[in-house]
N, CA, C and O atoms as a MOPAC input file, in Angstrom:
PM7 MOZYME 1SCF
protein

 N    129.49200 1    24.82400 1   -13.66000 1
 C    129.30600 1    24.64400 1   -15.09800 1
 C    129.13800 1    23.14400 1   -15.83200 1
 O    129.83100 1    22.13600 1   -15.69400 1
 N    127.86300 1    23.39800 1   -16.73100 1
 C    127.51400 1    22.03500 1   -17.37600 1
 C    128.81400 1    21.30400 1   -18.02900 1
 O    129.71900 1    22.01000 1   -18.47300 1
 N    128.89100 1    20.06100 1   -18.07900 1
 C    130.08000 1    19.25500 1   -18.91300 1
 C    129.61700 1    19.66700 1   -20.29600 1
 O    128.41100 1    19.74400 1   -20.53300 1
 N    130.59800 1    19.95400 1   -21.28700 1
 C    130.24200 1    20.25600 1   -22.41400 1
 C    129.55000 1    18.78300 1   -23.21800 1
 O    128.77800 1    18.93900 1   -24.16400 1
 N    129.82900 1    17.73500 1   -22.85100 1
 C    129.24000 1    16.49900 1   -23.27900 1
 C    127.61000 1    16.52500 1   -23.25000 1
 O    126.92500 1    16.06300 1   -24.16200 1
 N    127.05500 1    17.17300 1   -21.99500 1
 C    125.59500 1    17.03200 1   -21.64000 1
 C    124.91100 1    18.16300 1   -22.87500 1
 O    123.73400 1    18.24400 1   -23.22400 1
 N    125.93600 1    18.85800 1   -23.29900 1
 C    125.34400 1    19.93900 1   -24.29200 1
 C    125.40100 1    19.33700 1   -25.72200 1
 O    124.54900 1    19.62400 1   -26.56300 1
 N    126.39600 1    18.52300 1   -25.96100 1
 C    126.45500 1    18.00000 1   -27.24300 1
 C    125.38800 1    16.92100 1   -27.27800 1
 O    124.71600 1    16.79800 1   -28.30200 1
 N    125.17200 1    16.08200 1   -26.16500 1
 C    123.87500 1    15.04000 1   -26.01100 1
 C    122.66900 1    15.52600 1   -26.34600 1
 O    121.85700 1    14.88400 1   -27.01200 1
 N    122.40800 1    17.10600 1   -25.75000 1
 C    121.33900 1    17.69500 1   -26.06600 1
 C    121.15400 1    17.97200 1   -27.32900 1
 O    120.03600 1    17.90400 1   -27.84000 1
 N    122.44900 1    18.38900 1   -28.12200 1
 C    121.90300 1    18.80200 1   -29.50100 1
 C    121.75500 1    17.60900 1   -30.25400 1
 O    121.06200 1    17.77300 1   -31.25800 1
 N    122.21600 1    16.38600 1   -30.07600 1
 C    121.87400 1    15.15900 1   -30.58100 1
 C    120.58600 1    15.03100 1   -30.61500 1
 O    119.98000 1    14.92900 1   -31.68200 1
 N    119.89700 1    15.01600 1   -29.23500 1
 C    118.73000 1    14.70300 1   -29.02200 1
 C    117.62600 1    15.53500 1   -29.98100 1
 O    116.65100 1    15.04000 1   -30.54800 1
 N    118.07600 1    17.00100 1   -30.00100 1
 C    117.38800 1    17.62000 1   -30.96100 1
 C    117.40500 1    17.19500 1   -32.35800 1
 O    116.32000 1    16.91100 1   -32.86700 1
 N    118.28000 1    17.12400 1   -32.93000 1
 C    118.94500 1    16.49900 1   -34.11300 1
 C    117.81000 1    15.37100 1   -34.53100 1
 O    117.25700 1    15.37200 1   -35.63000 1
 N    117.56300 1    14.46400 1   -33.54500 1
 C    116.95600 1    13.18700 1   -33.90300 1
 C    115.64300 1    13.58500 1   -33.59500 1
 O    114.78100 1    12.79500 1   -33.97900 1
 N    115.27800 1    14.52900 1   -33.04500 1
 C    113.53100 1    14.94500 1   -32.83800 1
 C    113.47300 1    15.60600 1   -34.20400 1
 O    112.45700 1    15.29600 1   -34.82700 1
 N    114.16700 1    16.30400 1   -34.73300 1
 C    114.03400 1    17.28100 1   -35.90300 1
 C    114.30800 1    16.47700 1   -37.29000 1
 O    114.13400 1    16.97300 1   -38.40300 1
 N    114.85000 1    14.90600 1   -36.99700 1
 C    115.15300 1    14.09200 1   -38.17900 1
 C    116.29300 1    14.92100 1   -38.97100 1
 O    116.40200 1    14.95900 1   -40.19700 1
 N    117.01900 1    15.49600 1   -38.15000 1
 C    118.22200 1    16.15100 1   -38.81900 1
 C    119.39400 1    15.18500 1   -38.95600 1
 O    120.42700 1    15.61400 1   -38.44300 1
 N    119.49100 1    13.85400 1   -39.58700 1
 C    120.34900 1    13.07300 1   -39.28200 1
 C    121.60700 1    13.28200 1   -40.02800 1
 O    122.48700 1    12.47400 1   -39.73100 1
 N    121.95100 1    14.26200 1   -41.02500 1
 C    123.09300 1    14.66400 1   -41.46500 1
 C    123.83300 1    15.44500 1   -40.35200 1
 O    125.00000 1    15.12100 1   -40.12800 1
 N    123.18900 1    16.58700 1   -39.52800 1
 C    123.89900 1    17.02600 1   -38.48300 1
 C    124.12900 1    16.06700 1   -37.29000 1
 O    125.12800 1    16.17900 1   -36.57900 1
 N    123.25800 1    15.19600 1   -37.10100 1
 C    123.59000 1    14.04300 1   -36.25200 1
 C    124.96700 1    13.35600 1   -36.30600 1
 O    125.76100 1    13.18500 1   -35.38100 1
 N    125.06600 1    13.01400 1   -37.55300 1
 C    126.34300 1    12.19900 1   -37.94600 1
 C    127.51800 1    13.10900 1   -37.53800 1
 O    128.50600 1    12.47900 1   -37.16000 1
 N    127.63800 1    14.53100 1   -37.53000 1
 C    128.61800 1    15.44400 1   -37.15700 1
 C    129.11200 1    14.88600 1   -35.86500 1
 O    130.33000 1    14.90000 1   -35.68700 1
 N    128.33800 1    14.39700 1   -34.94000 1
 C    128.58100 1    14.07300 1   -33.57900 1
 C    129.00700 1    12.32400 1   -33.42200 1
 O    128.90900 1    11.74100 1   -32.34300 1
 N    129.40000 1    11.76900 1   -34.47000 1
 C    129.63200 1    10.32200 1   -34.00500 1
 C    131.13600 1    10.10000 1   -35.03600 1
 O    131.30900 1    10.59800 1   -36.14800 1
 N    131.94000 1     9.35900 1   -34.40100 1
 C    133.38500 1     8.89800 1   -35.09200 1
 C    132.99300 1     8.12000 1   -36.27300 1
 O    131.88000 1     7.59500 1   -36.30700 1
 N    133.88900 1     7.99800 1   -37.32400 1
 C    133.60800 1     7.45800 1   -38.57700 1
 C    133.52100 1     5.85500 1   -38.36200 1
 O    133.02700 1     5.11100 1   -39.20900 1
 N    134.00600 1     5.45200 1   -37.25000 1
 C    133.92400 1     3.95000 1   -36.96500 1
 C    132.82100 1     3.68800 1   -35.83800 1
 O    132.73000 1     2.60300 1   -35.26600 1
 N    132.06400 1     4.68700 1   -35.59500 1
 C    131.17300 1     4.50400 1   -34.35300 1
 C    130.24700 1     3.33000 1   -34.54000 1
 O    130.05300 1     2.83700 1   -35.65200 1
 N    129.53900 1     2.78200 1   -33.16900 1
 C    128.46600 1     1.70300 1   -33.38700 1
 C    127.13600 1     2.11400 1   -32.65700 1
 O    127.15400 1     2.77200 1   -31.61700 1
 N    126.16900 1     1.75500 1   -33.16900 1
 C    124.93400 1     2.27500 1   -32.44400 1
 C    124.14400 1     0.86300 1   -32.22500 1
 O    124.04200 1     0.06200 1   -33.15500 1
 N    123.61600 1     0.62100 1   -30.98700 1
 C    122.82300 1    -0.67200 1   -30.85600 1
 C    121.48100 1     0.02500 1   -31.01000 1
 O    120.99500 1     0.91600 1   -30.31300 1
 N    120.97000 1    -0.61600 1   -32.13700 1
 C    119.65000 1    -0.34600 1   -32.73400 1
 C    118.65400 1    -0.86500 1   -32.03400 1
 O    117.64300 1    -0.18200 1   -31.87200 1
 N    118.72800 1    -1.97700 1   -31.56400 1
 C    117.98600 1    -2.80700 1   -30.51500 1
 C    118.67000 1    -4.15400 1   -30.31800 1
 O    119.52100 1    -4.47700 1   -31.14700 1
 N    118.35400 1    -5.06800 1   -29.18900 1
 C    119.28500 1    -5.90100 1   -28.83800 1
 C    119.49200 1    -6.96200 1   -29.95400 1
 O    118.59900 1    -7.65500 1   -30.44200 1
 N    120.69200 1    -6.97800 1   -30.25100 1
 C    121.10600 1    -8.19800 1   -31.18000 1
 C    121.13900 1    -7.47400 1   -32.52300 1
 O    121.31200 1    -8.22400 1   -33.48300 1
 N    121.02500 1    -6.31600 1   -32.76400 1
 C    121.09900 1    -5.42300 1   -34.02800 1
 C    122.10600 1    -4.26500 1   -33.74200 1
 O    121.76000 1    -3.36300 1   -32.97900 1
 N    123.17300 1    -4.25800 1   -34.24500 1
 C    124.29200 1    -3.05100 1   -34.46100 1
 C    124.61000 1    -2.48300 1   -35.87400 1
 O    124.90300 1    -3.07500 1   -36.91200 1
 N    124.48300 1    -1.32900 1   -35.63700 1
 C    124.76800 1    -0.55100 1   -36.91200 1
 C    126.25100 1    -0.02100 1   -36.71900 1
 O    126.61900 1     0.50200 1   -35.66700 1
 N    127.06600 1    -0.19900 1   -37.81800 1
 C    128.51800 1     0.16200 1   -37.63400 1
 C    128.93300 1     1.28700 1   -38.69100 1
 O    128.78200 1     0.99100 1   -39.87600 1
 N    129.32300 1     2.25400 1   -38.44900 1
 C    130.00400 1     3.18000 1   -39.14900 1
 C    128.71000 1     4.48500 1   -39.49500 1
 O    127.54400 1     4.16900 1   -39.25800 1
 N    128.93100 1     5.54800 1   -39.90900 1
 C    128.09300 1     6.67500 1   -40.10400 1
 C    126.97700 1     6.35100 1   -41.14100 1
 O    125.82400 1     6.72800 1   -40.93100 1
 N    127.31800 1     5.65000 1   -42.26300 1
 C    126.33700 1     5.38300 1   -43.20400 1
 C    125.31600 1     4.33800 1   -42.60500 1
 O    124.11700 1     4.49200 1   -42.84000 1
 N    125.74900 1     3.29700 1   -41.85300 1
 C    124.69700 1     2.49700 1   -41.21000 1
 C    123.98400 1     3.03100 1   -40.19600 1
 O    122.77100 1     2.83900 1   -40.12500 1
 N    124.61300 1     3.71900 1   -39.34600 1
 C    123.88700 1     4.64400 1   -38.33000 1
 C    122.92900 1     5.55400 1   -38.65700 1
 O    121.95700 1     5.68600 1   -37.91300 1
 N    123.04700 1     6.23200 1   -39.69200 1
 C    122.32900 1     7.20300 1   -40.33100 1
 C    120.88000 1     6.31300 1   -41.02800 1
 O    119.70900 1     6.69200 1   -41.00200 1
 N    121.27300 1     5.42400 1   -41.44500 1
 C    119.94600 1     4.47600 1   -41.94300 1
 C    119.15300 1     4.04900 1   -40.80100 1
 O    117.92600 1     4.11600 1   -40.87100 1
 N    119.68500 1     3.65300 1   -39.84300 1
 C    119.21400 1     3.10900 1   -38.74200 1
 C    118.13300 1     4.11400 1   -37.99400 1
 O    116.93000 1     3.98800 1   -37.76800 1
 N    119.11900 1     5.20600 1   -37.69900 1
 C    117.88700 1     6.47700 1   -37.21700 1
 C    116.98400 1     6.70700 1   -38.26500 1
 O    115.91500 1     7.13100 1   -37.82600 1
 N    117.00800 1     6.59200 1   -39.45300 1
 C    115.67700 1     6.85700 1   -40.28600 1
 C    114.77700 1     5.53700 1   -40.05800 1
 O    113.59100 1     5.71500 1   -39.78000 1
 N    115.15900 1     4.53200 1   -40.13600 1
 C    114.20800 1     3.27800 1   -39.90800 1
 C    113.52900 1     3.39200 1   -38.27200 1
 O    112.43300 1     2.89000 1   -38.02100 1
 N    114.27700 1     4.05700 1   -37.32100 1
 C    113.96600 1     4.21900 1   -35.91000 1
 C    112.66600 1     5.25300 1   -36.00900 1
 O    111.54800 1     5.00300 1   -35.56000 1
 N    113.10400 1     6.59500 1   -36.76800 1
 C    111.94100 1     7.38400 1   -36.81200 1
 C    110.89800 1     6.65600 1   -37.39000 1
 O    109.89700 1     6.65700 1   -36.67400 1
 N    110.77900 1     6.02100 1   -38.46100 1
 C    109.87700 1     5.52100 1   -39.15900 1
 C    109.03400 1     4.27100 1   -38.10800 1
 O    107.81100 1     4.13900 1   -38.05300 1
 N    109.97300 1     3.50800 1   -37.39600 1
 C    109.17400 1     2.88500 1   -36.36500 1
 C    108.27400 1     3.64700 1   -35.31500 1
 O    107.19900 1     3.18100 1   -34.93800 1
 N    108.76900 1     4.81800 1   -34.88000 1
 C    108.10600 1     5.66500 1   -34.14200 1
 C    106.97300 1     6.59100 1   -34.93100 1
 O    106.54700 1     7.62700 1   -34.42200 1
 N    106.61700 1     6.20200 1   -35.97700 1
 C    105.70900 1     7.23200 1   -36.74100 1
 C    106.33400 1     8.54200 1   -36.94500 1
 O    105.54200 1     9.48400 1   -36.94100 1
 N    107.60800 1     8.82600 1   -37.12700 1
 C    108.06500 1    10.19400 1   -37.23200 1
 C    108.04000 1    11.25100 1   -35.83800 1
 O    108.20100 1    12.47100 1   -35.80800 1
 N    107.83800 1    10.51400 1   -34.98300 1
 C    107.40200 1    11.28100 1   -33.69600 1
 C    108.24500 1    11.28200 1   -32.30200 1
 O    107.89900 1    11.72800 1   -31.20900 1
 N    109.32400 1    10.71500 1   -32.63900 1
 C    110.17400 1    10.05500 1   -31.23700 1
 C    110.99700 1    11.51200 1   -30.94600 1
 O    111.57700 1    12.24900 1   -31.74400 1
 N    110.81100 1    11.62500 1   -29.48600 1
 C    111.58600 1    12.62100 1   -28.84300 1
 C    112.33300 1    11.94500 1   -27.57800 1
 O    111.79400 1    11.28500 1   -26.69000 1
 N    113.62100 1    12.25000 1   -27.70200 1
 C    114.58000 1    11.57200 1   -26.82600 1
 C    114.81900 1    12.68600 1   -25.95300 1
 O    114.85100 1    13.81900 1   -26.43400 1
 N    114.99600 1    12.49000 1   -24.69700 1
 C    115.34600 1    13.46800 1   -23.62000 1
 C    116.45300 1    12.68000 1   -22.40200 1
 O    116.41600 1    11.46100 1   -22.23500 1
 N    117.15700 1    13.35000 1   -21.82500 1
 C    118.10300 1    12.81200 1   -20.87300 1
 C    117.61300 1    13.32500 1   -19.55500 1
 O    117.35300 1    14.50900 1   -19.34200 1
 N    117.50800 1    12.35800 1   -18.69200 1
 C    117.35900 1    12.59300 1   -17.18100 1
 C    118.54300 1    12.75100 1   -16.39700 1
 O    119.41300 1    13.48600 1   -16.86400 1
 N    118.75700 1    12.15200 1   -15.19800 1
 C    119.93600 1    12.03700 1   -14.64500 1
 C    121.20900 1    11.59600 1   -15.55400 1
 O    121.03200 1    10.72700 1   -16.40700 1
 N    122.57900 1    12.22700 1   -15.36800 1
 C    123.54500 1    11.89200 1   -16.16500 1
 C    124.77300 1    11.55400 1   -15.33800 1
 O    125.00400 1    12.37600 1   -14.45200 1
 N    125.45400 1    10.72300 1   -15.41000 1
 C    126.99400 1    10.63800 1   -14.54800 1
 C    128.00100 1    10.46500 1   -15.88700 1
 O    127.93400 1     9.66900 1   -16.82300 1
 N    128.88200 1    11.45200 1   -15.61600 1
 C    129.91600 1    11.60000 1   -16.92000 1
 C    131.16900 1    10.98600 1   -16.10400 1
 O    131.37600 1    11.46200 1   -14.98800 1
 N    132.04100 1     9.93600 1   -16.59300 1
 C    133.11200 1     9.54500 1   -16.23400 1
 C    134.15400 1     9.91300 1   -17.35100 1
 O    133.97200 1     9.64000 1   -18.53800 1
 N    135.33800 1    10.60300 1   -16.82800 1
 C    136.22700 1    11.18400 1   -17.93200 1
 C    137.67100 1    10.60900 1   -17.57500 1
 O    138.12000 1    10.47400 1   -16.43700 1
 N    138.21900 1    10.34000 1   -18.61100 1
 C    139.73000 1     9.79300 1   -18.63500 1
 C    140.56700 1    10.14100 1   -19.76000 1
 O    140.82700 1     9.41900 1   -20.72200 1
 N    141.01100 1    11.45800 1   -19.51800 1
 C    141.75500 1    11.74100 1   -20.98800 1
 C    141.01500 1    12.09300 1   -21.94000 1
 O    140.31400 1    13.09700 1   -21.81500 1
 N    141.00800 1    11.18200 1   -23.35000 1
 C    140.37000 1    11.55700 1   -24.16700 1
 C    138.97800 1    10.81400 1   -24.64100 1
 O    138.38200 1    10.93700 1   -25.71100 1
 N    138.63600 1     9.95200 1   -23.42500 1
 C    137.60500 1     9.08000 1   -23.25900 1
 C    136.56700 1     9.23900 1   -22.28600 1
 O    136.85600 1     9.42300 1   -21.10400 1
 N    135.30300 1     9.18000 1   -22.71200 1
 C    134.45900 1     9.55200 1   -21.67800 1
 C    133.38800 1     8.64100 1   -21.57400 1
 O    132.78500 1     8.42400 1   -22.62500 1
 N    132.97800 1     8.01400 1   -20.48400 1
 C    131.66100 1     7.19700 1   -20.52900 1
 C    130.62900 1     7.89200 1   -20.03600 1
 O    130.66200 1     8.40600 1   -18.91800 1
 N    129.72000 1     7.95500 1   -20.76200 1
 C    128.30500 1     8.72700 1   -20.01200 1
 C    127.06600 1     7.60200 1   -19.71900 1
 O    126.56800 1     6.86700 1   -20.57200 1
 N    126.73800 1     7.66200 1   -18.41100 1
 C    125.58800 1     6.77300 1   -18.16500 1
 C    124.41300 1     7.75700 1   -17.80500 1
 O    124.44200 1     8.55200 1   -16.86600 1
 N    123.36800 1     7.58400 1   -18.69700 1
 C    122.27100 1     8.32100 1   -18.60600 1
 C    121.00700 1     7.81000 1   -18.76500 1
 O    120.74300 1     6.90500 1   -19.55800 1
 N    120.12200 1     8.41700 1   -17.95800 1
 C    118.50300 1     7.96100 1   -17.94200 1
 C    118.05100 1     8.85600 1   -19.21700 1
 O    117.91800 1    10.07400 1   -19.32800 1
 N    117.84300 1     7.67600 1   -20.24200 1
 C    117.47400 1     8.20900 1   -21.60400 1
 C    115.79900 1     8.02100 1   -21.76500 1
 O    115.43700 1     6.84500 1   -21.72600 1
 N    114.82800 1     8.93900 1   -21.92400 1
 C    113.48600 1     8.95800 1   -21.82400 1
 C    113.07400 1     9.17700 1   -23.27900 1
 O    113.49700 1    10.16200 1   -23.88300 1
 N    112.11900 1     8.13300 1   -23.96300 1
 C    111.85900 1     8.58300 1   -25.08300 1
 C    110.16800 1     8.71100 1   -25.16500 1
 O    109.43100 1     7.99900 1   -24.48300 1
 N    109.78400 1     9.52000 1   -25.91300 1
 C    108.19900 1     9.68500 1   -26.17300 1
 C    108.03400 1     9.54700 1   -27.51400 1
 O    108.98000 1     9.64800 1   -28.29500 1
 N    106.92500 1     9.32700 1   -27.84800 1
 C    106.40600 1     9.41800 1   -29.33800 1
 C    104.87200 1     9.17400 1   -29.21400 1
 O    104.31600 1     8.82300 1   -28.17300 1
 N    104.29500 1     9.39000 1   -30.34100 1
 C    102.92400 1     9.04300 1   -30.70300 1
 C    102.63900 1     7.65000 1   -30.65100 1
 O    101.49600 1     7.41300 1   -30.25800 1
 N    103.41000 1     6.55000 1   -30.95900 1
 C    103.27100 1     5.34200 1   -31.23500 1
 C    102.97300 1     4.58900 1   -29.78300 1
 O    103.86700 1     4.46200 1   -28.94600 1
 N    101.96100 1     4.22600 1   -29.62900 1
 C    101.63400 1     3.52600 1   -28.36200 1
 C    101.96000 1     2.24600 1   -27.87400 1
 O    101.81100 1     1.96200 1   -26.68600 1
 N    102.42100 1     1.40700 1   -28.76300 1
 C    102.58500 1     0.00400 1   -28.84100 1
 C    104.03800 1    -0.75400 1   -28.91300 1
 O    104.20700 1    -1.95400 1   -29.13400 1
 N    105.04200 1     0.23100 1   -28.67400 1
 C    106.47900 1    -0.03800 1   -28.73300 1
 C    106.77500 1    -1.36300 1   -28.02900 1
 O    106.31500 1    -1.55000 1   -26.90200 1
 N    107.45100 1    -2.20400 1   -28.57900 1
 C    107.80400 1    -3.27600 1   -27.90000 1
 C    109.12100 1    -3.10600 1   -27.10300 1
 O    109.56100 1    -4.02000 1   -26.40600 1
 N    109.74800 1    -1.88400 1   -27.23100 1
 C    111.02400 1    -1.68000 1   -26.58900 1
 C    110.79400 1    -0.48400 1   -25.20200 1
 O    109.86700 1     0.32600 1   -25.17500 1
 N    111.63500 1    -0.58900 1   -24.35400 1
 C    111.37300 1     0.38800 1   -23.18100 1
 C    111.33700 1     1.60000 1   -23.61400 1
 O    112.07600 1     1.83200 1   -24.57100 1
 N    110.55900 1     2.65100 1   -23.11500 1
 C    110.92600 1     4.11300 1   -23.27600 1
 C    111.65100 1     4.63400 1   -22.35900 1
 O    112.20800 1     5.70700 1   -22.59400 1
 N    111.81300 1     3.97700 1   -21.07200 1
 C    112.69100 1     4.65000 1   -19.93200 1
 C    114.11900 1     3.54700 1   -20.00900 1
 O    114.04500 1     2.31900 1   -19.96300 1
 N    115.15700 1     4.21100 1   -20.11200 1
 C    116.40300 1     3.40800 1   -20.71200 1
 C    117.42700 1     4.02400 1   -19.64300 1
 O    117.26900 1     5.13200 1   -19.13200 1
 N    118.45100 1     3.19900 1   -19.38400 1
 C    119.74200 1     3.41200 1   -18.77100 1
 C    120.58400 1     3.25500 1   -19.81500 1
 O    120.90600 1     2.13400 1   -20.20900 1
 N    120.98300 1     4.26800 1   -20.31400 1
 C    121.96100 1     4.63300 1   -21.42200 1
 C    123.39400 1     4.44200 1   -20.90800 1
 O    123.78400 1     4.68200 1   -19.76500 1
 N    124.25100 1     3.88200 1   -22.12900 1
 C    125.59700 1     4.15300 1   -21.71800 1
 C    126.26200 1     4.26900 1   -23.30100 1
 O    126.23500 1     3.41700 1   -24.19000 1
 N    126.90300 1     5.72100 1   -23.31900 1
 C    127.40900 1     6.18000 1   -24.11200 1
 C    128.93400 1     6.20800 1   -24.06700 1
 O    129.41700 1     6.41600 1   -22.95400 1
 N    129.94800 1     5.99900 1   -25.29900 1
 C    131.28200 1     6.26000 1   -25.00100 1
 C    131.60000 1     7.34600 1   -25.93900 1
 O    131.23600 1     7.13000 1   -27.09500 1
 N    132.24000 1     8.55300 1   -25.69700 1
 C    132.63000 1     9.58200 1   -26.41100 1
 C    134.00300 1     9.44600 1   -26.30800 1
 O    134.50600 1     8.93700 1   -25.30600 1
 N    134.92400 1    10.00600 1   -27.60500 1
 C    136.26600 1    10.16800 1   -27.69800 1
 C    136.48400 1    11.52100 1   -28.22400 1
 O    135.71000 1    11.92100 1   -29.09400 1
 N    137.55300 1    12.37300 1   -27.76000 1
 C    137.82100 1    13.40600 1   -28.30200 1
 C    138.91800 1    13.28900 1   -29.54500 1
 O    139.93600 1    12.59700 1   -29.54800 1
 N    138.47000 1    14.08000 1   -30.50400 1
 C    139.33000 1    14.02600 1   -31.88600 1
 C    140.42800 1    14.75200 1   -31.78300 1
 O    140.45600 1    15.46500 1   -30.78000 1
 N    141.33500 1    14.80800 1   -32.47900 1
 C    142.81500 1    15.71900 1   -32.63400 1
 C    142.26200 1    17.07100 1   -32.44400 1
 O    143.06000 1    17.79900 1   -31.85500 1
 N    140.93100 1    17.75000 1   -32.81700 1
 C    140.68400 1    19.05000 1   -32.78100 1
 C    139.79300 1    19.42900 1   -31.35000 1
 O    139.10700 1    20.42800 1   -31.13200 1
 N    140.05000 1    18.32500 1   -30.52300 1
 C    139.27600 1    18.62100 1   -29.16700 1
 C    137.99600 1    18.37900 1   -29.13900 1
 O    137.47000 1    18.44600 1   -28.02700 1
 N    137.08100 1    18.01400 1   -30.38400 1
 C    135.95600 1    17.86100 1   -30.10100 1
 C    135.38700 1    16.23300 1   -29.74800 1
 O    135.91300 1    15.20600 1   -30.17800 1
 N    134.23900 1    16.30400 1   -28.89900 1
 C    133.92200 1    14.93800 1   -28.44300 1
 C    132.82800 1    14.11900 1   -29.63600 1
 O    131.74700 1    14.54900 1   -30.03900 1
 N    133.22900 1    13.36400 1   -29.85900 1
 C    132.56700 1    12.42100 1   -30.78800 1
 C    132.07000 1    10.88100 1   -30.10500 1
 O    132.77300 1    10.17300 1   -29.38400 1
 N    130.84700 1    10.63300 1   -30.49400 1
 C    130.24100 1     9.34800 1   -29.80600 1
 C    130.88600 1     8.12700 1   -30.72700 1
 O    130.79300 1     7.99300 1   -31.94700 1
 N    131.42200 1     7.46100 1   -29.97700 1
 C    132.01500 1     6.04800 1   -30.51400 1
 C    131.05200 1     4.71700 1   -30.51800 1
 O    130.91100 1     3.89400 1   -31.42300 1
 N    130.44700 1     4.76100 1   -29.25200 1
 C    129.59800 1     3.68200 1   -29.11300 1
 C    128.22200 1     4.30500 1   -28.42100 1
 O    128.32800 1     4.93700 1   -27.37000 1
 N    126.98400 1     4.11400 1   -29.01900 1
 C    125.90700 1     4.70400 1   -28.54400 1
 C    124.85600 1     3.61800 1   -28.20900 1
 O    124.10100 1     3.29400 1   -29.12500 1
 N    124.72500 1     3.04700 1   -27.06400 1
 C    123.90000 1     2.10500 1   -26.53000 1
 C    122.77700 1     2.58400 1   -25.74000 1
 O    122.89800 1     2.69600 1   -24.52100 1
 N    121.74500 1     2.86100 1   -26.30900 1
 C    120.73800 1     3.50200 1   -25.33200 1
 C    119.87400 1     2.40300 1   -24.18800 1
 O    119.00400 1     2.70900 1   -23.37200 1
 N    120.53600 1     0.90400 1   -24.50900 1
 C    119.94400 1    -0.04700 1   -23.99700 1
 C    120.65200 1    -0.22900 1   -22.57300 1
 O    120.09000 1    -0.73700 1   -21.60300 1
 N    121.88700 1     0.22900 1   -22.57900 1
 C    122.77700 1     0.05800 1   -21.53800 1
 C    123.20100 1    -1.22800 1   -20.91800 1
 O    123.80600 1    -1.81600 1   -21.81500 1
 N    123.19800 1    -1.83100 1   -20.04500 1
 C    123.39900 1    -3.29600 1   -19.33900 1
 C    122.11200 1    -4.12100 1   -19.73900 1
 O    122.24700 1    -5.34100 1   -19.83800 1
 N    120.81400 1    -3.52700 1   -19.98900 1
 C    119.84300 1    -4.49500 1   -20.48700 1
 C    120.17800 1    -5.39600 1   -21.60000 1
 O    119.38400 1    -6.27200 1   -21.94400 1
 N    121.15900 1    -5.24900 1   -22.10200 1
 C    121.70700 1    -5.97200 1   -23.32100 1
 C    122.20700 1    -7.11300 1   -22.64700 1
 O    122.41900 1    -8.05400 1   -23.41200 1
 N    122.45600 1    -7.31900 1   -21.48100 1
 C    123.00300 1    -8.61300 1   -20.91300 1
 C    121.77600 1    -9.61900 1   -20.55800 1
 O    121.87400 1   -10.84300 1   -20.47600 1
 N    120.61100 1    -8.85200 1   -20.36900 1
 C    119.57300 1    -9.65300 1   -20.38100 1
 C    118.84300 1   -10.55200 1   -21.59400 1
 O    118.04700 1   -11.48900 1   -21.54200 1
 N    119.46700 1    -9.84900 1   -22.69900 1
 C    118.76300 1   -10.22700 1   -23.67500 1
 C    119.04300 1   -11.74800 1   -24.33600 1
 O    118.36900 1   -12.14100 1   -25.28800 1

């Protein structure tokens, strides 16, 4: 059986593709962070939503994220997700890698729902920046 986090991440990818950022924010903790690009972090749902709008604009409203191989490490109410994240878009000249080794941290809330607390599609590449 697929881990429920894989389904949640798939739903997030669909929301990003459809630019349904209100739905996307339902999958983040209130104090979540998003690594927008190396050296730039969005904090909290309001900043994260604005960042996703800017990212969509950067990719000419054509970005499609998908996940390749994924490893889930779960301890109680916390999960680390290591994932090959693949981005495609109509934009041909992105200065950022479209094939990434992402790291995501999810926490379970009091209702038992997994929410993303740290969204880092650049993974350990941040060390090299």
